[in-house]
mmCIF file as Biopython writes it, N, C-alpha, C and O atoms, coordinates in Angstrom:
data_model
#
loop_
_atom_site.group_PDB
_atom_site.id
_atom_site.type_symbol
_atom_site.label_atom_id
_atom_site.label_alt_id
_atom_site.label_comp_id
_atom_site.label_asym_id
_atom_site.label_entity_id
_atom_site.label_seq_id
_atom_site.pdbx_PDB_ins_code
_atom_site.Cartn_x
_atom_site.Cartn_y
_atom_site.Cartn_z
_atom_site.occupancy
_atom_site.B_iso_or_equiv
_atom_site.auth_seq_id
_atom_site.auth_asym_id
_atom_site.pdbx_PDB_model_num
ATOM 1   N N  . MET A ? 1  ? 19.201 12.448 -9.645  1.0 0.0 1  A 1 
ATOM 2   C CA . MET A ? 1  ? 18.049 13.006 -8.798  1.0 0.0 1  A 1 
ATOM 3   C C  . MET A ? 1  ? 17.854 14.430 -9.641  1.0 0.0 1  A 1 
ATOM 4   O O  . MET A ? 1  ? 18.600 15.377 -9.389  1.0 0.0 1  A 1 
ATOM 5   N N  . ASN A ? 2  ? 16.722 14.544 -10.745 1.0 0.0 2  A 1 
ATOM 6   C CA . ASN A ? 2  ? 16.229 15.689 -11.122 1.0 0.0 2  A 1 
ATOM 7   C C  . ASN A ? 2  ? 16.483 16.842 -10.798 1.0 0.0 2  A 1 
ATOM 8   O O  . ASN A ? 2  ? 17.215 17.696 -11.299 1.0 0.0 2  A 1 
ATOM 9   N N  . ASP A ? 3  ? 15.510 16.822 -9.483  1.0 0.0 3  A 1 
ATOM 10  C CA . ASP A ? 3  ? 14.710 17.944 -9.080  1.0 0.0 3  A 1 
ATOM 11  C C  . ASP A ? 3  ? 15.508 17.495 -7.280  1.0 0.0 3  A 1 
ATOM 12  O O  . ASP A ? 3  ? 14.876 16.903 -6.406  1.0 0.0 3  A 1 
ATOM 13  N N  . PRO A ? 4  ? 17.061 18.004 -7.129  1.0 0.0 4  A 1 
ATOM 14  C CA . PRO A ? 4  ? 16.807 18.514 -5.665  1.0 0.0 4  A 1 
ATOM 15  C C  . PRO A ? 4  ? 16.358 18.858 -4.231  1.0 0.0 4  A 1 
ATOM 16  O O  . PRO A ? 4  ? 16.530 18.727 -3.019  1.0 0.0 4  A 1 
ATOM 17  N N  . ASN A ? 5  ? 15.741 19.331 -5.132  1.0 0.0 5  A 1 
ATOM 18  C CA . ASN A ? 5  ? 14.777 19.995 -3.930  1.0 0.0 5  A 1 
ATOM 19  C C  . ASN A ? 5  ? 13.124 19.323 -3.988  1.0 0.0 5  A 1 
ATOM 20  O O  . ASN A ? 5  ? 12.204 20.045 -3.603  1.0 0.0 5  A 1 
ATOM 21  N N  . ASN A ? 6  ? 12.783 17.679 -4.572  1.0 0.0 6  A 1 
ATOM 22  C CA . ASN A ? 6  ? 11.853 16.983 -4.819  1.0 0.0 6  A 1 
ATOM 23  C C  . ASN A ? 6  ? 11.682 15.817 -3.002  1.0 0.0 6  A 1 
ATOM 24  O O  . ASN A ? 6  ? 11.913 14.631 -2.770  1.0 0.0 6  A 1 
ATOM 25  N N  . ALA A ? 7  ? 11.301 16.699 -2.339  1.0 0.0 7  A 1 
ATOM 26  C CA . ALA A ? 7  ? 11.083 15.437 -0.303  1.0 0.0 7  A 1 
ATOM 27  C C  . ALA A ? 7  ? 10.078 13.849 -1.025  1.0 0.0 7  A 1 
ATOM 28  O O  . ALA A ? 7  ? 10.064 12.627 -0.873  1.0 0.0 7  A 1 
ATOM 29  N N  . ASP A ? 8  ? 9.465  14.764 -1.718  1.0 0.0 8  A 1 
ATOM 30  C CA . ASP A ? 8  ? 8.647  13.093 -1.813  1.0 0.0 8  A 1 
ATOM 31  C C  . ASP A ? 8  ? 9.803  11.684 -2.668  1.0 0.0 8  A 1 
ATOM 32  O O  . ASP A ? 8  ? 9.803  10.481 -2.411  1.0 0.0 8  A 1 
ATOM 33  N N  . ALA A ? 9  ? 10.761 12.526 -3.805  1.0 0.0 9  A 1 
ATOM 34  C CA . ALA A ? 9  ? 11.922 12.037 -4.042  1.0 0.0 9  A 1 
ATOM 35  C C  . ALA A ? 9  ? 13.044 11.832 -2.723  1.0 0.0 9  A 1 
ATOM 36  O O  . ALA A ? 9  ? 13.666 10.922 -3.270  1.0 0.0 9  A 1 
ATOM 37  N N  . TYR A ? 10 ? 13.413 11.921 -2.039  1.0 0.0 10 A 1 
ATOM 38  C CA . TYR A ? 10 ? 14.002 11.513 -0.408  1.0 0.0 10 A 1 
ATOM 39  C C  . TYR A ? 10 ? 13.380 10.509 0.089   1.0 0.0 10 A 1 
ATOM 40  O O  . TYR A ? 10 ? 13.886 9.388  0.057   1.0 0.0 10 A 1 
ATOM 41  N N  . ASN A ? 11 ? 12.175 10.745 0.633   1.0 0.0 11 A 1 
ATOM 42  C CA . ASN A ? 11 ? 11.884 9.888  1.018   1.0 0.0 11 A 1 
ATOM 43  C C  . ASN A ? 11 ? 11.420 8.413  0.682   1.0 0.0 11 A 1 
ATOM 44  O O  . ASN A ? 11 ? 11.053 7.652  1.578   1.0 0.0 11 A 1 
ATOM 45  N N  . ASN A ? 12 ? 11.457 7.983  -0.867  1.0 0.0 12 A 1 
ATOM 46  C CA . ASN A ? 12 ? 11.095 7.017  -1.405  1.0 0.0 12 A 1 
ATOM 47  C C  . ASN A ? 12 ? 13.082 6.334  -1.250  1.0 0.0 12 A 1 
ATOM 48  O O  . ASN A ? 12 ? 13.570 5.237  -0.981  1.0 0.0 12 A 1 
ATOM 49  N N  . MET A ? 13 ? 13.618 7.603  -1.570  1.0 0.0 13 A 1 
ATOM 50  C CA . MET A ? 13 ? 15.216 6.637  -1.365  1.0 0.0 13 A 1 
ATOM 51  C C  . MET A ? 13 ? 15.127 6.414  0.159   1.0 0.0 13 A 1 
ATOM 52  O O  . MET A ? 13 ? 15.646 5.341  0.466   1.0 0.0 13 A 1 
ATOM 53  N N  . CYS A ? 14 ? 14.630 7.096  1.201   1.0 0.0 14 A 1 
ATOM 54  C CA . CYS A ? 14 ? 14.875 6.845  2.727   1.0 0.0 14 A 1 
ATOM 55  C C  . CYS A ? 14 ? 14.227 5.337  2.641   1.0 0.0 14 A 1 
ATOM 56  O O  . CYS A ? 14 ? 14.820 4.327  3.021   1.0 0.0 14 A 1 
ATOM 57  N N  . ALA A ? 15 ? 12.733 5.364  2.000   1.0 0.0 15 A 1 
ATOM 58  C CA . ALA A ? 15 ? 11.909 3.595  2.448   1.0 0.0 15 A 1 
ATOM 59  C C  . ALA A ? 15 ? 13.348 2.279  1.321   1.0 0.0 15 A 1 
ATOM 60  O O  . ALA A ? 15 ? 13.784 1.207  1.741   1.0 0.0 15 A 1 
ATOM 61  N N  . ALA A ? 16 ? 13.633 2.833  0.174   1.0 0.0 16 A 1 
ATOM 62  C CA . ALA A ? 16 ? 14.633 1.841  -0.485  1.0 0.0 16 A 1 
ATOM 63  C C  . ALA A ? 16 ? 15.559 1.633  0.398   1.0 0.0 16 A 1 
ATOM 64  O O  . ALA A ? 16 ? 15.862 0.453  0.576   1.0 0.0 16 A 1 
ATOM 65  N N  . TYR A ? 17 ? 16.285 2.690  1.211   1.0 0.0 17 A 1 
ATOM 66  C CA . TYR A ? 17 ? 17.749 2.164  2.279   1.0 0.0 17 A 1 
ATOM 67  C C  . TYR A ? 17 ? 16.612 1.252  3.177   1.0 0.0 17 A 1 
ATOM 68  O O  . TYR A ? 17 ? 16.913 0.080  3.404   1.0 0.0 17 A 1 
ATOM 69  N N  . ASN A ? 18 ? 15.479 1.708  3.622   1.0 0.0 18 A 1 
ATOM 70  C CA . ASN A ? 18 ? 15.159 1.138  4.317   1.0 0.0 18 A 1 
ATOM 71  C C  . ASN A ? 18 ? 14.921 -0.534 4.202   1.0 0.0 18 A 1 
ATOM 72  O O  . ASN A ? 18 ? 15.132 -1.407 5.044   1.0 0.0 18 A 1 
ATOM 73  N N  . MET A ? 19 ? 14.482 -0.614 3.043   1.0 0.0 19 A 1 
ATOM 74  C CA . MET A ? 19 ? 13.940 -2.107 2.421   1.0 0.0 19 A 1 
ATOM 75  C C  . MET A ? 19 ? 15.679 -2.909 2.685   1.0 0.0 19 A 1 
ATOM 76  O O  . MET A ? 19 ? 15.839 -3.891 3.410   1.0 0.0 19 A 1 
ATOM 77  N N  . LEU A ? 20 ? 17.019 -2.083 1.773   1.0 0.0 20 A 1 
ATOM 78  C CA . LEU A ? 20 ? 17.522 -2.732 1.593   1.0 0.0 20 A 1 
ATOM 79  C C  . LEU A ? 20 ? 18.780 -2.727 3.145   1.0 0.0 20 A 1 
ATOM 80  O O  . LEU A ? 20 ? 20.010 -2.776 3.128   1.0 0.0 20 A 1 
ATOM 81  N N  . LYS A ? 21 ? 17.928 -2.658 4.189   1.0 0.0 21 A 1 
ATOM 82  C CA . LYS A ? 21 ? 18.825 -2.554 5.727   1.0 0.0 21 A 1 
ATOM 83  C C  . LYS A ? 21 ? 20.184 -1.838 5.518   1.0 0.0 21 A 1 
ATOM 84  O O  . LYS A ? 21 ? 21.273 -2.318 5.832   1.0 0.0 21 A 1 
ATOM 85  N N  . GLU A ? 22 ? 19.848 0.133  4.587   1.0 0.0 22 A 1 
ATOM 86  C CA . GLU A ? 22 ? 21.031 0.281  5.306   1.0 0.0 22 A 1 
ATOM 87  C C  . GLU A ? 22 ? 20.527 1.588  5.837   1.0 0.0 22 A 1 
ATOM 88  O O  . GLU A ? 22 ? 19.723 2.132  5.081   1.0 0.0 22 A 1 
ATOM 89  N N  . TRP A ? 23 ? 20.803 2.246  6.975   1.0 0.0 23 A 1 
ATOM 90  C CA . TRP A ? 23 ? 19.593 3.087  8.353   1.0 0.0 23 A 1 
ATOM 91  C C  . TRP A ? 23 ? 20.157 4.072  7.652   1.0 0.0 23 A 1 
ATOM 92  O O  . TRP A ? 23 ? 19.384 4.770  6.996   1.0 0.0 23 A 1 
ATOM 93  N N  . GLU A ? 24 ? 21.646 4.392  7.604   1.0 0.0 24 A 1 
ATOM 94  C CA . GLU A ? 24 ? 22.393 5.636  8.063   1.0 0.0 24 A 1 
ATOM 95  C C  . GLU A ? 24 ? 21.985 6.222  6.913   1.0 0.0 24 A 1 
ATOM 96  O O  . GLU A ? 24 ? 21.531 7.366  6.944   1.0 0.0 24 A 1 
ATOM 97  N N  . LYS A ? 25 ? 22.103 5.440  5.618   1.0 0.0 25 A 1 
ATOM 98  C CA . LYS A ? 25 ? 21.660 6.132  4.787   1.0 0.0 25 A 1 
ATOM 99  C C  . LYS A ? 25 ? 19.997 5.891  4.367   1.0 0.0 25 A 1 
ATOM 100 O O  . LYS A ? 25 ? 19.636 6.296  3.263   1.0 0.0 25 A 1 
ATOM 101 N N  . ALA A ? 26 ? 19.330 5.442  4.978   1.0 0.0 26 A 1 
ATOM 102 C CA . ALA A ? 26 ? 17.779 5.916  4.582   1.0 0.0 26 A 1 
ATOM 103 C C  . ALA A ? 26 ? 17.479 6.841  6.193   1.0 0.0 26 A 1 
ATOM 104 O O  . ALA A ? 26 ? 16.392 7.418  6.231   1.0 0.0 26 A 1 
ATOM 105 N N  . LYS A ? 27 ? 18.140 6.941  7.113   1.0 0.0 27 A 1 
ATOM 106 C CA . LYS A ? 27 ? 18.504 8.450  8.081   1.0 0.0 27 A 1 
ATOM 107 C C  . LYS A ? 27 ? 18.696 9.165  7.629   1.0 0.0 27 A 1 
ATOM 108 O O  . LYS A ? 27 ? 18.269 10.007 8.418   1.0 0.0 27 A 1 
ATOM 109 N N  . ALA A ? 28 ? 19.284 10.011 6.362   1.0 0.0 28 A 1 
ATOM 110 C CA . ALA A ? 28 ? 19.953 10.363 5.613   1.0 0.0 28 A 1 
ATOM 111 C C  . ALA A ? 28 ? 19.184 11.121 4.983   1.0 0.0 28 A 1 
ATOM 112 O O  . ALA A ? 28 ? 18.948 12.329 4.957   1.0 0.0 28 A 1 
ATOM 113 N N  . ALA A ? 29 ? 18.686 9.841  4.267   1.0 0.0 29 A 1 
ATOM 114 C CA . ALA A ? 29 ? 17.251 10.145 3.041   1.0 0.0 29 A 1 
ATOM 115 C C  . ALA A ? 29 ? 16.396 11.027 3.257   1.0 0.0 29 A 1 
ATOM 116 O O  . ALA A ? 29 ? 16.229 12.055 2.601   1.0 0.0 29 A 1 
ATOM 117 N N  . CYS A ? 30 ? 15.448 10.452 4.766   1.0 0.0 30 A 1 
ATOM 118 C CA . CYS A ? 30 ? 14.111 10.800 5.551   1.0 0.0 30 A 1 
ATOM 119 C C  . CYS A ? 30 ? 14.537 12.915 6.334   1.0 0.0 30 A 1 
ATOM 120 O O  . CYS A ? 30 ? 13.895 13.934 6.587   1.0 0.0 30 A 1 
ATOM 121 N N  . THR A ? 31 ? 15.955 12.441 6.381   1.0 0.0 31 A 1 
ATOM 122 C CA . THR A ? 31 ? 15.803 13.995 7.222   1.0 0.0 31 A 1 
ATOM 123 C C  . THR A ? 31 ? 16.522 14.835 6.109   1.0 0.0 31 A 1 
ATOM 124 O O  . THR A ? 31 ? 17.155 15.820 6.490   1.0 0.0 31 A 1 
ATOM 125 N N  . LYS A ? 32 ? 16.489 14.559 4.856   1.0 0.0 32 A 1 
ATOM 126 C CA . LYS A ? 32 ? 16.717 15.620 3.648   1.0 0.0 32 A 1 
ATOM 127 C C  . LYS A ? 32 ? 15.160 16.158 3.510   1.0 0.0 32 A 1 
ATOM 128 O O  . LYS A ? 32 ? 14.655 17.264 3.321   1.0 0.0 32 A 1 
ATOM 129 N N  . ALA A ? 33 ? 14.663 14.839 3.699   1.0 0.0 33 A 1 
ATOM 130 C CA . ALA A ? 33 ? 12.693 15.034 2.781   1.0 0.0 33 A 1 
ATOM 131 C C  . ALA A ? 33 ? 12.402 16.047 4.051   1.0 0.0 33 A 1 
ATOM 132 O O  . ALA A ? 33 ? 11.805 17.099 3.824   1.0 0.0 33 A 1 
ATOM 133 N N  . LEU A ? 34 ? 12.884 15.676 5.568   1.0 0.0 34 A 1 
ATOM 134 C CA . LEU A ? 34 ? 11.742 16.222 6.154   1.0 0.0 34 A 1 
ATOM 135 C C  . LEU A ? 34 ? 12.423 18.123 6.366   1.0 0.0 34 A 1 
ATOM 136 O O  . LEU A ? 34 ? 11.863 18.963 7.072   1.0 0.0 34 A 1 
ATOM 137 N N  . GLN A ? 35 ? 13.614 18.347 5.601   1.0 0.0 35 A 1 
ATOM 138 C CA . GLN A ? 35 ? 14.190 20.121 5.929   1.0 0.0 35 A 1 
ATOM 139 C C  . GLN A ? 35 ? 13.407 20.669 4.866   1.0 0.0 35 A 1 
ATOM 140 O O  . GLN A ? 35 ? 12.907 21.792 4.801   1.0 0.0 35 A 1 
ATOM 141 N N  . LEU A ? 36 ? 13.355 19.560 3.891   1.0 0.0 36 A 1 
ATOM 142 C CA . LEU A ? 36 ? 12.256 19.721 2.817   1.0 0.0 36 A 1 
ATOM 143 C C  . LEU A ? 36 ? 11.382 20.457 2.900   1.0 0.0 36 A 1 
ATOM 144 O O  . LEU A ? 36 ? 11.357 21.664 2.662   1.0 0.0 36 A 1 
ATOM 145 N N  . ASN A ? 37 ? 10.226 19.461 3.411   1.0 0.0 37 A 1 
ATOM 146 C CA . ASN A ? 37 ? 8.672  19.210 3.643   1.0 0.0 37 A 1 
ATOM 147 C C  . ASN A ? 37 ? 8.588  18.989 4.603   1.0 0.0 37 A 1 
ATOM 148 O O  . ASN A ? 37 ? 7.987  17.916 4.652   1.0 0.0 37 A 1 
ATOM 149 N N  . PRO A ? 38 ? 8.914  19.468 5.989   1.0 0.0 38 A 1 
ATOM 150 C CA . PRO A ? 38 ? 8.524  19.346 7.312   1.0 0.0 38 A 1 
ATOM 151 C C  . PRO A ? 38 ? 7.353  18.520 7.726   1.0 0.0 38 A 1 
ATOM 152 O O  . PRO A ? 38 ? 7.291  17.746 8.680   1.0 0.0 38 A 1 
ATOM 153 N N  . ARG A ? 39 ? 6.426  18.818 6.838   1.0 0.0 39 A 1 
ATOM 154 C CA . ARG A ? 39 ? 5.074  17.922 6.951   1.0 0.0 39 A 1 
ATOM 155 C C  . ARG A ? 39 ? 4.695  17.274 6.505   1.0 0.0 39 A 1 
ATOM 156 O O  . ARG A ? 39 ? 3.537  16.871 6.608   1.0 0.0 39 A 1 
ATOM 157 N N  . HIS A ? 40 ? 6.054  16.678 5.390   1.0 0.0 40 A 1 
ATOM 158 C CA . HIS A ? 40 ? 5.736  15.423 4.769   1.0 0.0 40 A 1 
ATOM 159 C C  . HIS A ? 40 ? 4.831  14.139 5.231   1.0 0.0 40 A 1 
ATOM 160 O O  . HIS A ? 40 ? 5.231  13.403 6.134   1.0 0.0 40 A 1 
ATOM 161 N N  . PRO A ? 41 ? 3.752  13.943 4.648   1.0 0.0 41 A 1 
ATOM 162 C CA . PRO A ? 41 ? 2.784  12.365 5.523   1.0 0.0 41 A 1 
ATOM 163 C C  . PRO A ? 41 ? 3.763  11.217 5.929   1.0 0.0 41 A 1 
ATOM 164 O O  . PRO A ? 41 ? 3.882  10.762 7.067   1.0 0.0 41 A 1 
ATOM 165 N N  . ASN A ? 42 ? 4.597  10.734 4.559   1.0 0.0 42 A 1 
ATOM 166 C CA . ASN A ? 42 ? 5.534  9.490  5.492   1.0 0.0 42 A 1 
ATOM 167 C C  . ASN A ? 42 ? 7.012  9.472  6.120   1.0 0.0 42 A 1 
ATOM 168 O O  . ASN A ? 42 ? 7.625  8.721  6.879   1.0 0.0 42 A 1 
ATOM 169 N N  . ALA A ? 43 ? 7.283  10.655 5.440   1.0 0.0 43 A 1 
ATOM 170 C CA . ALA A ? 43 ? 8.931  10.720 5.993   1.0 0.0 43 A 1 
ATOM 171 C C  . ALA A ? 43 ? 9.265  10.366 7.059   1.0 0.0 43 A 1 
ATOM 172 O O  . ALA A ? 43 ? 10.111 9.490  7.238   1.0 0.0 43 A 1 
ATOM 173 N N  . PRO A ? 44 ? 8.535  11.110 8.164   1.0 0.0 44 A 1 
ATOM 174 C CA . PRO A ? 44 ? 8.743  10.364 9.782   1.0 0.0 44 A 1 
ATOM 175 C C  . PRO A ? 44 ? 8.449  9.318  9.892   1.0 0.0 44 A 1 
ATOM 176 O O  . PRO A ? 44 ? 9.355  8.693  10.443  1.0 0.0 44 A 1 
ATOM 177 N N  . ALA A ? 45 ? 7.585  8.696  9.650   1.0 0.0 45 A 1 
ATOM 178 C CA . ALA A ? 45 ? 7.495  7.019  10.342  1.0 0.0 45 A 1 
ATOM 179 C C  . ALA A ? 45 ? 9.060  6.131  9.537   1.0 0.0 45 A 1 
ATOM 180 O O  . ALA A ? 45 ? 9.758  5.272  10.078  1.0 0.0 45 A 1 
ATOM 181 N N  . ASN A ? 46 ? 9.163  6.507  8.638   1.0 0.0 46 A 1 
ATOM 182 C CA . ASN A ? 46 ? 10.447 5.682  7.949   1.0 0.0 46 A 1 
ATOM 183 C C  . ASN A ? 46 ? 11.810 6.431  8.393   1.0 0.0 46 A 1 
ATOM 184 O O  . ASN A ? 46 ? 12.919 5.898  8.452   1.0 0.0 46 A 1 
ATOM 185 N N  . LEU A ? 47 ? 11.631 7.205  8.564   1.0 0.0 47 A 1 
ATOM 186 C CA . LEU A ? 47 ? 12.562 8.003  9.580   1.0 0.0 47 A 1 
ATOM 187 C C  . LEU A ? 47 ? 12.944 7.476  10.994  1.0 0.0 47 A 1 
ATOM 188 O O  . LEU A ? 47 ? 14.096 7.471  11.428  1.0 0.0 47 A 1 
ATOM 189 N N  . GLN A ? 48 ? 11.858 7.040  11.655  1.0 0.0 48 A 1 
ATOM 190 C CA . GLN A ? 48 ? 11.415 5.962  12.723  1.0 0.0 48 A 1 
ATOM 191 C C  . GLN A ? 48 ? 11.501 4.370  12.349  1.0 0.0 48 A 1 
ATOM 192 O O  . GLN A ? 48 ? 11.576 3.443  13.155  1.0 0.0 48 A 1 
ATOM 193 N N  . TRP A ? 49 ? 11.482 4.317  11.434  1.0 0.0 49 A 1 
ATOM 194 C CA . TRP A ? 49 ? 12.232 2.549  11.424  1.0 0.0 49 A 1 
ATOM 195 C C  . TRP A ? 49 ? 13.194 2.447  11.338  1.0 0.0 49 A 1 
ATOM 196 O O  . TRP A ? 49 ? 13.712 1.421  11.778  1.0 0.0 49 A 1 
ATOM 197 N N  . ALA A ? 50 ? 14.134 3.646  10.602  1.0 0.0 50 A 1 
ATOM 198 C CA . ALA A ? 50 ? 15.355 3.157  10.003  1.0 0.0 50 A 1 
ATOM 199 C C  . ALA A ? 50 ? 16.133 3.102  11.784  1.0 0.0 50 A 1 
ATOM 200 O O  . ALA A ? 50 ? 16.813 2.253  12.360  1.0 0.0 50 A 1 
ATOM 201 N N  . ILE A ? 51 ? 15.375 5.035  12.356  1.0 0.0 51 A 1 
ATOM 202 C CA . ILE A ? 51 ? 16.356 4.332  13.823  1.0 0.0 51 A 1 
ATOM 203 C C  . ILE A ? 51 ? 16.274 3.696  14.878  1.0 0.0 51 A 1 
ATOM 204 O O  . ILE A ? 51 ? 16.861 3.639  15.959  1.0 0.0 51 A 1 
ATOM 205 N N  . LYS A ? 52 ? 14.881 2.915  14.039  1.0 0.0 52 A 1 
ATOM 206 C CA . LYS A ? 52 ? 14.683 1.798  15.075  1.0 0.0 52 A 1 
ATOM 207 C C  . LYS A ? 52 ? 15.393 0.187  14.927  1.0 0.0 52 A 1 
ATOM 208 O O  . LYS A ? 52 ? 15.711 -0.772 15.631  1.0 0.0 52 A 1 
ATOM 209 N N  . GLN A ? 53 ? 15.389 0.590  13.647  1.0 0.0 53 A 1 
ATOM 210 C CA . GLN A ? 53 ? 16.381 -0.668 13.099  1.0 0.0 53 A 1 
ATOM 211 C C  . GLN A ? 53 ? 17.616 -0.703 13.815  1.0 0.0 53 A 1 
ATOM 212 O O  . GLN A ? 53 ? 18.054 -1.586 14.552  1.0 0.0 53 A 1 
ATOM 213 N N  . LYS A ? 54 ? 18.124 0.430  13.474  1.0 0.0 54 A 1 
ATOM 214 C CA . LYS A ? 54 ? 20.060 0.655  13.583  1.0 0.0 54 A 1 
ATOM 215 C C  . LYS A ? 54 ? 20.183 0.520  14.966  1.0 0.0 54 A 1 
ATOM 216 O O  . LYS A ? 54 ? 21.297 0.898  15.330  1.0 0.0 54 A 1 
ATOM 217 N N  . LEU A ? 55 ? 19.103 -0.076 16.359  1.0 0.0 55 A 1 
ATOM 218 C CA . LEU A ? 55 ? 19.284 0.072  17.550  1.0 0.0 55 A 1 
ATOM 219 C C  . LEU A ? 55 ? 19.689 -1.106 18.106  1.0 0.0 55 A 1 
ATOM 220 O O  . LEU A ? 55 ? 19.926 -1.170 19.312  1.0 0.0 55 A 1 
#
């Protein structure tokens, strides 16, 4: 990753991990996205998806 402070990149990683059913990796990526940008428009929904699917 060229910019380790890019919340959009972490959100995209989260979405990709969700599609691969890698729930723990998705949760970690979305958590990082939200740490970098607590108001990210997509990260909360992507994080919730990973959490719900793991249950």
